[in-house]
C-alpha positions, 0 to 999 in steps of 0.5 A: 091147716089143722095138722100135718102128716110127715111121711119119711120114705126110706130107700135102700140104695140111692144111685149115688150113695148107699141109702136115701131118706126123702119126705112128703108133708101133707097138710090137712084142714079140720074137715080132713081135706088135703090142703097142701103137699110139700116134698123133699128135693135135694135138701130143699122142698117143693110144692107138689102142684100141677105145673099148669094151674098150681092146683094140688095133684090128688088121686081120688081127691085124697092121695097126693101124687109125687114122682121120684127122680130116677135113682136119686129119689128127690120128689117132684110134682111132674116127671117133666121136671126131672130133665131140668135137674143137672146131671140127672142122667149121669147120676144113674150111670157114670156118677153112680155110687160116687158118694159111697156110704153117708153116715149121719151124725146120729149114727156115727157110733153104729155105722163105720166106714173107711176109704176102702169101703167107700171105694167098694161101695162106689164100684158096687153101686155102679156095677150092680145098680147103674142104669139108664132111666126110661122116665116111664113111671108106674104108680106105687101105693104104700101099703099099711104094713110098710108104715112105721113110726119115725122111732121104729125107722130110726132104730132100724137104720143102722142095721139096714145100712150095716146089712148092705155094707156086709153085702158089698164086702161079700161081693168083693171077697168071694 
């Protein structure tokens, strides 16, 4: 491999907590050909290959194809894998919102939470975003105007999360 491109994909609202950040790593050889693709899966990573033959799954020979677990956004190479994930359905319904607001160490001075906000977040996510997944997937291509550097994304995270916290507080204080 000559180089790797990491895509960090931000989601406002993971179904069990307020946001999610998933990753796709695309490994490219010196001729510009995609040679390997990995993606994040619940704190680990998986190879994004066809389950039948182990080959890369590429659209037009250049664009990796991955599937996001409904609500949780963990990335898999084939939607059939989703039914194998423990509590995949429950996480979108009765377990929705369960983890509230997660605050990473790098943001603890910019994002603040307490027990009351955690409970409000759990209720809000369950009431507003709880759903029953259809397991019907629609292709989505990320447009260039949605791409940004890691520094830009990292700088935007506290503001994004705090804006969602304000929406949740407004929901309960109408």
